[in-house]
SERO-4910 file (N, C-alpha, C, O; in steps of 0.05 Angstrom, whole numbers):
BEGIN
 pado doro    nc1    nc2    nc3   cac1   cac2   cac3    cc1    cc2    cc3    oc1    oc2    oc3
  Unk    A   -347   -253     32   -323   -252     17   -310   -280     17   -304   -290     38
  Unk    A   -307   -292     -6   -298   -319     -8   -269   -320    -19   -262   -303    -35
  Unk    A   -254   -339     -9   -227   -343    -20   -229   -359    -46   -249   -374    -50
  Unk    A   -210   -356    -63   -210   -370    -88   -206   -400    -84   -216   -416   -100
  Unk    A   -192   -408    -63   -186   -436    -58   -191   -442    -29   -187   -424    -12
  Unk    A   -201   -466    -22   -204   -473      6   -177   -474     20   -156   -476      7
  Unk    A   -178   -471     47   -153   -470     62   -134   -493     57   -110   -488     54
  Unk    A   -144   -519     55   -125   -541     50   -110   -537     24    -86   -543     22
  Unk    A   -124   -527      3   -111   -524    -22    -91   -501    -21    -70   -502    -35
  Unk    A    -97   -480     -6    -78   -458     -3    -53   -467     11    -31   -459      5
  Unk    A    -56   -485     31    -33   -496     45    -16   -513     25      8   -511     26
  Unk    A    -29   -528      8    -15   -543    -13      0   -524    -31     22   -529    -40
  Unk    A    -13   -501    -37      0   -481    -55     26   -471    -42     45   -467    -57
  Unk    A     26   -466    -16     50   -457     -3     71   -479     -4     95   -473    -10
  Unk    A     64   -504      1     83   -526     -1     95   -527    -29    119   -531    -32
  Unk    A     78   -524    -49     88   -525    -77    107   -502    -82    127   -505    -96
  Unk    A    101   -478    -71    119   -455    -75    146   -461    -62    167   -455    -74
  Unk    A    146   -473    -38    172   -479    -25    187   -500    -41    211   -497    -44
  Unk    A    173   -521    -50    187   -541    -65    197   -530    -91    218   -539   -101
  Unk    A    183   -511   -103    191   -500   -128    218   -485   -127    231   -482   -147
  Unk    A    226   -477   -102    251   -462    -99    274   -480   -106    295   -471   -115
  Unk    A    271   -506   -101    293   -524   -107    290   -539   -133    305   -557   -139
  Unk    A    269   -532   -149    263   -547   -173    261   -529   -198    246   -535   -216
  Unk    A    276   -507   -197    276   -490   -220    250   -475   -223    241   -470   -245
  Unk    A    238   -467   -201    212   -453   -201    215   -426   -216    237   -416   -220
  Unk    A    192   -415   -224    193   -391   -240    200   -366   -224    208   -346   -235
  Unk    A    197   -368   -197    203   -345   -181    232   -347   -171    245   -368   -172
  Unk    A    241   -325   -160    268   -324   -147    265   -321   -117    283   -311   -104
  Unk    A    243   -330   -107    238   -327    -78    258   -345    -63    267   -366    -73
  Unk    A    264   -336    -39    282   -351    -21    268   -359      4    250   -344     13
  Unk    A    275   -381     15    264   -389     41    272   -370     63    295   -359     63
  Unk    A    254   -366     82    261   -350    106    240   -356    127    219   -367    122
  Unk    A    246   -348    151    227   -349    173    226   -322    187    245   -306    186
  Unk    A    204   -317    201    202   -294    218    181   -300    239    162   -315    235
  Unk    A    185   -287    263    166   -291    285    141   -275    280    142   -254    267
  Unk    A    119   -285    290     93   -271    289     84   -266    317     78   -285    332
  Unk    A     82   -241    325     74   -233    352     45   -223    351     36   -212    331
  Unk    A     31   -227    373      3   -216    375      0   -201    402      9   -210    423
  Unk    A    -13   -178    400    -18   -162    423    -45   -147    419    -59   -154    401
  Unk    A    -51   -128    436    -76   -113    433    -72    -84    440    -53    -77    454
  Unk    A    -89    -67    429    -90    -39    437   -117    -34    450   -138    -44    441
  Unk    A   -117    -20    472   -141    -15    488   -159      7    475   -148     23    460
  Unk    A   -184      7    480   -202     29    470   -192     56    481   -184     59    504
  Unk    A   -193     76    463   -183    102    471   -205    123    472   -200    146    479
  Unk    A   -230    116    465   -252    135    464   -278    119    468   -278     95    464
  Unk    A   -299    132    475   -325    119    477   -333    106    451   -325    116    429
  Unk    A   -349     84    453   -357     71    428   -380     86    415   -388    107    424
  Unk    A   -391     74    394   -412     88    378   -437     93    394   -454    109    386
  Unk    A   -440     79    417   -464     83    434   -457     98    459   -474    100    477
  Unk    A   -434    110    460   -426    127    483   -416    112    507   -415    123    529
  Unk    A   -409     86    504   -399     71    526   -368     71    526   -356     66    506
  Unk    A   -356     77    549   -327     75    553   -321     47    564   -331     40    586
  Unk    A   -306     32    549   -301      4    556   -273      0    567   -253      9    555
  Unk    A   -272    -13    589   -246    -21    602   -244    -51    602   -256    -64    619
  Unk    A   -229    -63    584   -226    -92    584   -209   -101    608   -189    -89    615
  Unk    A   -218   -122    621   -204   -134    644   -190   -160    635   -170   -167    647
  Unk    A   -200   -173    615   -188   -197    604   -197   -200    575   -220   -195    569
  Unk    A   -179   -208    558   -186   -213    530   -168   -235    519   -144   -232    517
  Unk    A   -180   -258    514   -165   -281    505   -178   -293    480   -203   -290    476
  Unk    A   -162   -305    463   -173   -318    440   -156   -343    433   -133   -345    441
  Unk    A   -169   -362    420   -156   -387    412   -148   -384    383   -164   -384    365
  Unk    A   -122   -381    378   -111   -376    351   -102   -402    339    -88   -418    351
  Unk    A   -111   -407    314   -101   -429    299    -81   -420    278    -61   -407    285
  Unk    A    -85   -427    253    -66   -421    232    -67   -391    226    -88   -378    227
  Unk    A    -43   -380    219    -40   -353    208    -26   -356    181     -4   -367    180
  Unk    A    -39   -347    160    -27   -351    133    -24   -324    119    -41   -306    122
  Unk    A     -3   -321    105      4   -297     90      1   -302     60      8   -323     50
  Unk    A    -10   -282     46    -15   -284     17     -4   -259      3      0   -238     14
  Unk    A     -1   -263    -24      8   -240    -40    -14   -221    -47     -9   -198    -53
  Unk    A    -39   -230    -47    -62   -214    -55    -66   -190    -37    -66   -193    -13
  Unk    A    -70   -167    -49    -76   -143    -34   -105   -139    -30   -122   -148    -45
  Unk    A   -112   -124     -8   -140   -119     -2   -148    -92    -14   -136    -72     -8
  Unk    A   -168    -93    -31   -178    -69    -44   -205    -62    -33   -222    -80    -28
  Unk    A   -211    -36    -29   -237    -27    -21   -254    -21    -46   -245     -9    -65
  Unk    A   -279    -29    -44   -297    -25    -67   -303      5    -70   -306     19    -50
  Unk    A   -305     14    -95   -313     41   -100   -344     43   -102   -355     65   -103
  Unk    A   -357     20   -103   -386     21   -103   -397     28    -76   -384     24    -55
  Unk    A   -421     39    -75   -434     44    -50   -439     17    -36   -447     -2    -49
  Unk    A   -435     15    -10   -439    -10      4   -468    -18      3   -486     -1      4
  Unk    A   -472    -44      2   -499    -55      4   -510    -50     32   -495    -47     51
  Unk    A   -537    -49     34   -549    -46     61   -541    -69     78   -543    -92     69
  Unk    A   -533    -64    102   -525    -85    120   -544    -86    144   -545    -67    160
  Unk    A   -560   -108    145   -580   -109    166   -568   -109    194   -581   -102    213
  Unk    A   -542   -116    196   -529   -115    222   -528    -86    232   -526    -81    256
  Unk    A   -530    -67    214   -530    -39    223   -554    -33    241   -553    -14    257
  Unk    A   -575    -49    239   -598    -46    256   -594    -57    284   -605    -47    303
  Unk    A   -576    -77    286   -573    -91    312   -545    -89    323   -540    -95    346
  Unk    A   -526    -81    306   -498    -82    315   -482    -57    309   -458    -57    311
  Unk    A   -496    -35    302   -481    -11    296   -474     -8    267   -481    -25    251
  Unk    A   -459     13    260   -452     18    232   -428      2    224   -407      2    238
  Unk    A   -431    -12    202   -409    -28    192   -388    -11    179   -394     11    169
  Unk    A   -363    -21    178   -342     -7    163   -346    -10    133   -364    -25    124
  Unk    A   -330      3    117   -331      1     88   -329    -28     80   -313    -43     90
  Unk    A   -346    -36     60   -345    -63     51   -320    -68     34   -313    -51     17
  Unk    A   -306    -90     38   -282    -95     21   -291   -100     -7   -313   -110    -13
  Unk    A   -273    -94    -25   -279    -99    -53   -270   -127    -61   -268   -145    -44
  Unk    A   -264   -131    -87   -255   -157    -97   -229   -165    -84   -209   -149    -85
  Unk    A   -227   -188    -73   -203   -197    -60   -196   -226    -69   -213   -244    -66
  Unk    A   -173   -229    -80   -163   -256    -87   -137   -260    -73   -118   -245    -76
  Unk    A   -135   -281    -55   -111   -284    -39    -85   -288    -56    -64   -278    -48
  Unk    A    -87   -301    -79    -63   -306    -94    -46   -327    -81    -56   -344    -66
  Unk    A    -20   -326    -87     -1   -347    -77      2   -344    -47      3   -322    -36
  Unk    A      4   -367    -33     11   -367     -5     41   -363     -2     57   -376    -16
  Unk    A     49   -345     17     77   -339     20     88   -347     48    112   -348     51
  Unk    A     71   -353     66     81   -361     93     58   -371    110     35   -364    105
  Unk    A     65   -386    131     44   -395    149     56   -403    176     79   -412    179
  Unk    A     40   -399    197     45   -408    224     22   -427    231     -1   -419    228
  Unk    A     28   -451    240      7   -471    244      3   -478    273    -12   -497    279
  Unk    A     15   -463    291     11   -469    320    -17   -461    329    -28   -441    320
  Unk    A    -29   -478    346    -55   -471    359    -49   -466    388    -36   -482    402
  Unk    A    -59   -443    398    -54   -436    425    -73   -415    435    -87   -401    420
  Unk    A    -75   -413    462    -91   -392    475    -74   -368    479    -52   -369    489
  Unk    A    -84   -345    470    -69   -320    471    -82   -300    491   -106   -295    488
  Unk    A    -67   -291    510    -76   -269    528    -69   -243    514    -45   -235    514
  Unk    A    -89   -229    503    -83   -205    487    -72   -183    504    -56   -166    494
  Unk    A    -79   -181    530    -69   -160    546    -40   -163    554    -27   -144    562
  Unk    A    -30   -188    552     -2   -193    558     14   -195    532     38   -189    532
  Unk    A      1   -204    510     16   -208    485     28   -236    484     32   -248    505
  Unk    A     34   -245    460     45   -272    457     59   -275    431     55   -260    412
  Unk    A     77   -294    430     91   -302    405     76   -326    394     75   -347    406
  Unk    A     64   -322    370     49   -343    357     66   -365    345     57   -387    339
  Unk    A     92   -359    342    111   -378    330    124   -366    306    120   -343    298
  Unk    A    142   -382    293    156   -373    270    142   -382    244    134   -405    242
  Unk    A    139   -363    226    126   -369    201    146   -383    182    168   -374    179
  Unk    A    137   -405    170    152   -418    149    145   -404    124    123   -406    114
  Unk    A    164   -389    112    157   -369     92    178   -367     70    198   -380     70
  Unk    A    171   -351     50    189   -344     29    190   -313     25    172   -299     35
  Unk    A    210   -304     12    211   -275      6    192   -268    -16    183   -285    -32
  Unk    A    184   -242    -17    166   -234    -37    149   -210    -29    153   -199     -8
  Unk    A    130   -203    -46    112   -180    -41     87   -190    -26     70   -202    -39
  Unk    A     85   -185     -1     63   -193     15     40   -173     13     45   -149     11
  Unk    A     15   -182     13     -7   -164     11    -29   -168     32    -43   -149     38
  Unk    A    -31   -192     44    -53   -197     63    -47   -220     81    -27   -235     77
  Unk    A    -65   -224    100    -62   -244    121    -89   -256    126   -110   -243    124
  Unk    A    -89   -282    133   -113   -296    142   -109   -306    170    -89   -320    175
  Unk    A   -127   -300    188   -126   -308    215   -148   -328    221   -172   -322    217
  Unk    A   -142   -351    231   -162   -371    238   -164   -374    268   -144   -379    282
  Unk    A   -188   -372    278   -194   -378    306   -205   -406    308   -221   -414    291
  Unk    A   -197   -421    328   -204   -449    330   -216   -454    358   -211   -440    377
  Unk    A   -231   -476    360   -242   -484    386   -219   -494    403   -204   -512    394
  Unk    A   -216   -484    427   -194   -493    444   -197   -522    453   -219   -532    454
  Unk    A   -175   -534    460   -175   -561    471   -162   -561    499   -152   -540    508
  Unk    A   -163   -584    512   -150   -586    538   -120   -581    536   -108   -572    555
  Unk    A   -109   -587    513    -80   -583    509    -73   -553    504    -53   -544    514
  Unk    A    -90   -539    489    -85   -511    483    -95   -492    504    -86   -469    505
  Unk    A   -114   -501    520   -126   -484    541   -130   -500    567   -152   -505    575
  Unk    A   -107   -509    579   -109   -527    602   -124   -515    626   -135   -530    642
  Unk    A   -124   -489    628   -138   -476    651   -167   -469    644   -181   -457    661
  Unk    A   -176   -476    620   -203   -470    611   -210   -441    613   -232   -433    621
  Unk    A   -191   -424    606   -196   -395    607   -216   -385    586   -230   -365    590
  Unk    A   -218   -400    564   -237   -393    543   -264   -406    546   -283   -400    531
  Unk    A   -266   -424    565   -291   -438    570   -303   -451    545   -327   -452    541
  Unk    A   -285   -462    528   -293   -476    504   -299   -458    480   -308   -468    460
  Unk    A   -295   -432    482   -301   -414    461   -275   -403    448   -253   -405    459
  Unk    A   -278   -392    424   -255   -381    410   -246   -354    421   -222   -348    422
  Unk    A   -265   -338    430   -259   -311    442   -273   -309    468   -297   -317    471
  Unk    A   -259   -298    488   -272   -294    514   -262   -266    524   -237   -262    527
  Unk    A   -280   -248    529   -272   -222    537   -291   -213    560   -315   -217    560
  Unk    A   -279   -200    580   -295   -188    602   -284   -161    610   -260   -155    605
  Unk    A   -301   -145    622   -292   -119    630   -315   -103    640   -336   -114    649
  Unk    A   -313    -76    639   -334    -58    648   -338    -37    628   -319    -25    617
  Unk    A   -364    -31    622   -371    -10    604   -387     11    620   -405      4    635
  Unk    A   -380     37    616   -392     58    632   -403     80    614   -389     89    595
  Unk    A   -427     89    619   -439    111    605   -432    137    619   -425    137    643
  Unk    A   -434    160    605   -429    186    617   -448    192    640   -442    207    658
  Unk    A   -472    179    639   -491    183    661   -483    169    687   -495    174    708
  Unk    A   -462    152    685   -453    138    708   -462    109    709   -453     94    726
  Unk    A   -480    101    691   -489     73    689   -465     55    681   -451     62    662
  Unk    A   -461     34    696   -438     16    690   -449    -13    686   -467    -21    700
  Unk    A   -437    -27    667   -444    -55    662   -419    -71    663   -400    -67    647
  Unk    A   -418    -90    681   -396   -110    682   -405   -132    663   -427   -143    666
  Unk    A   -388   -139    644   -396   -158    624   -376   -181    621   -353   -179    627
  Unk    A   -387   -204    612   -371   -228    606   -382   -240    581   -405   -249    581
  Unk    A   -367   -240    559   -378   -248    533   -359   -266    518   -335   -266    522
  Unk    A   -371   -282    500   -355   -301    483   -364   -299    454   -386   -289    448
  Unk    A   -346   -308    436   -352   -308    407   -340   -333    395   -319   -342    403
  Unk    A   -355   -345    376   -345   -367    359   -351   -360    330   -374   -355    323
  Unk    A   -331   -360    313   -335   -353    285   -335   -379    268   -321   -398    274
  Unk    A   -352   -380    248   -354   -403    231   -333   -405    210   -329   -426    197
  Unk    A   -318   -383    205   -297   -383    184   -274   -366    192   -276   -350    212
  Unk    A   -253   -368    177   -229   -352    183   -234   -323    177   -252   -315    162
  Unk    A   -217   -306    189   -218   -277    184   -199   -272    161   -175   -273    164
  Unk    A   -211   -267    137   -196   -267    112   -191   -238    103   -208   -220    108
  Unk    A   -169   -234     89   -165   -208     76   -157   -186     96   -165   -163     93
  Unk    A   -140   -193    115   -129   -172    133   -105   -160    119    -87   -173    110
  Unk    A   -105   -133    118    -84   -119    103    -56   -122    115    -53   -118    139
  Unk    A    -37   -130     99     -8   -130    107      8   -128     81     12   -147     67
  Unk    A     17   -104     76     32    -98     51     61    -93     58     68    -74     71
  Unk    A     78   -111     48    107   -109     53    122   -125     33    116   -148     27
  Unk    A    143   -113     21    161   -127      4    182   -139     23    201   -125     32
  Unk    A    180   -164     28    195   -177     49    218   -193     37    213   -212     21
  Unk    A    242   -186     44    265   -201     35    278   -215     59    265   -230     73
  Unk    A    304   -211     63    318   -225     85    325   -207    108    341   -214    125
  Unk    A    312   -184    110    317   -166    132    307   -178    158    288   -193    159
  Unk    A    322   -170    180    314   -180    206    289   -165    216    286   -141    212
  Unk    A    271   -180    229    247   -167    239    226   -188    245    230   -212    242
  Unk    A    203   -178    253    180   -196    259    154   -182    252    153   -158    250
  Unk    A    133   -198    249    107   -188    244     92   -184    271     93   -201    288
  Unk    A     79   -161    273     62   -156    297     33   -153    288     27   -137    271
  Unk    A     16   -169    301    -13   -167    296    -25   -155    321    -25   -167    343
  Unk    A    -34   -130    319    -45   -115    342    -76   -115    339    -87   -105    320
  Unk    A    -89   -127    358   -119   -129    358   -129   -103    371   -124    -97    394
  Unk    A   -145    -88    356   -157    -63    365   -182    -70    381   -203    -74    369
  Unk    A   -180    -70    407   -204    -77    424   -225    -56    422   -249    -62    427
  Unk    A   -218    -32    416   -238    -11    412   -256    -18    389   -280    -13    391
  Unk    A   -246    -29    367   -262    -37    344   -279    -61    351   -301    -64    342
  Unk    A   -268    -79    367   -284   -102    376   -308    -92    391   -330   -104    388
  Unk    A   -305    -71    407   -327    -62    425   -344    -40    413   -364    -32    425
  Unk    A   -337    -30    390   -349     -5    380   -379     -7    374   -393     12    377
  Unk    A   -388    -30    365   -416    -33    356   -435    -42    378   -458    -47    372
  Unk    A   -426    -44    403   -442    -56    424   -456    -34    440   -444    -15    450
  Unk    A   -483    -38    443   -498    -22    462   -501    -40    486   -517    -59    487
  Unk    A   -486    -34    507   -485    -51    531   -512    -51    546   -516    -67    564
  Unk    A   -530    -32    539   -556    -32    551   -572    -57    543   -592    -63    555
  Unk    A   -564    -70    521   -578    -94    512   -567   -120    523   -576   -142    515
  Unk    A   -547   -118    540   -537   -142    554   -557   -153    573   -577   -140    579
  Unk    A   -553   -177    583   -572   -190    601   -572   -175    628   -553   -161    634
  Unk    A   -593   -178    644   -592   -168    671   -569   -181    686   -562   -204    680
  Unk    A   -557   -167    705   -534   -178    719   -542   -203    736   -564   -204    746
  Unk    A   -523   -222    738   -528   -245    755   -522   -238    784   -519   -215    791
  Unk    A   -522   -258    801   -518   -253    830   -491   -241    836   -487   -228    856
  Unk    A   -471   -245    817   -445   -233    820   -443   -205    808   -422   -192    808
  Unk    A   -466   -196    796   -466   -169    784   -455   -169    756   -447   -147    746
  Unk    A   -453   -192    742   -441   -193    715   -463   -199    695   -479   -217    699
  Unk    A   -462   -184    673   -481   -188    650   -468   -204    628   -443   -202    624
  Unk    A   -484   -219    613   -474   -233    589   -488   -222    564   -506   -205    567
  Unk    A   -481   -232    541   -493   -223    516   -510   -246    505   -499   -265    494
  Unk    A   -536   -246    509   -553   -268    499   -550   -272    469   -546   -253    454
  Unk    A   -553   -297    460   -553   -302    431   -574   -286    417   -597   -285    426
  Unk    A   -567   -273    395   -586   -258    380   -590   -230    390   -604   -214    377
  Unk    A   -578   -223    412   -581   -196    423   -564   -176    407   -546   -184    393
  Unk    A   -571   -150    409   -555   -130    396   -526   -131    405   -508   -127    389
  Unk    A   -523   -135    431   -496   -135    443   -479   -158    431   -456   -154    423
  Unk    A   -491   -182    428   -476   -205    417   -470   -201    388   -448   -206    379
  Unk    A   -490   -192    373   -486   -187    344   -465   -165    340   -448   -167    322
  Unk    A   -465   -145    357   -445   -124    354   -417   -134    360   -398   -126    347
  Unk    A   -414   -151    380   -388   -162    386   -378   -180    364   -354   -179    356
  Unk    A   -396   -197    353   -388   -214    331   -378   -198    307   -358   -204    295
  Unk    A   -393   -176    301   -384   -159    279   -357   -146    284   -341   -143    266
  Unk    A   -352   -139    309   -326   -127    315   -304   -147    312   -283   -140    301
  Unk    A   -308   -172    321   -287   -192    319   -282   -199    289   -259   -205    282
  Unk    A   -303   -199    273   -300   -205    245   -287   -183    228   -277   -188    207
  Unk    A   -288   -159    238   -279   -135    224   -249   -137    218   -233   -136    237
  Unk    A   -241   -139    193   -213   -142    187   -196   -118    195   -172   -120    200
  Unk    A   -209    -94    196   -194    -70    204   -187    -69    234   -173    -52    243
  Unk    A   -199    -89    249   -192    -91    277   -165   -104    282   -155   -106    305
  Unk    A   -152   -113    260   -126   -127    262   -106   -111    246   -105   -111    222
  Unk    A    -88    -97    261    -68    -80    249    -42    -95    248    -30   -101    268
  Unk    A    -33   -102    223    -10   -118    220     13   -101    209     10    -88    189
  Unk    A     35   -102    223     59    -86    216     84   -103    217     85   -124    230
  Unk    A    104    -94    203    131   -106    204    148    -90    224    150    -65    221
  Unk    A    160   -103    243    177    -89    263    206    -97    258    213   -121    258
  Unk    A    222    -77    253    251    -83    247    264    -94    272    258    -86    295
  Unk    A    283   -112    268    299   -122    290    288   -149    300    268   -158    290
  Unk    A    302   -160    320    294   -186    331    268   -184    347    262   -163    358
  Unk    A    253   -205    347    228   -206    362    234   -204    392    254   -215    402
  Unk    A    216   -191    406    219   -188    435    213   -214    449    214   -215    474
***
């Protein structure tokens, strides 16, 4: 799924929109800001392979968050065959045609986020209007954004324990790096000047749903398994992190916590 414009041009589009407010622009949008919070929801049921996952740590390196007017539509066509279904579980419905449209807001802070604790990503520089979608960019951490090296140089770092009904347990430690932004995350809201903030809740159950933990590496001396490159477990985790439905974006009335 490709955006109509590269990220730098979309950023320019937002700047042009903001400047247009003072230059007789065609819209009647008004400047505003709102906080963007990020948190997580824990898995509530066994995944597609029967593993009950208990995350012990889940961190990611968040870069820009951009809001667009374009809405996310699901295709009515039958989905194409997805080879990942052979190695990473069943994929969700394929998105249909998506055009971001005008940029309406952005947060440009880069930081390490502990999903189990939650974090404030910063205030979005934005305008009023009909919002339809969000783009989330994960970036490689730096010494400034991850001084304790919690991410070990990766965009996503998650560890925990997965248990089968048979009693088999796998302690795991896994990482993910994405080559592109997570585009077309649904967020539909006619946003004016009301008080509130945006909450992005990462569904860790969807991150973990496609993983067969039996395909993880043998445990090391500390009893911890990893996900080898090209393994079903690694491919399943990548697909989960890429899944736009794993990011539930809502508007919360009132001041940010």
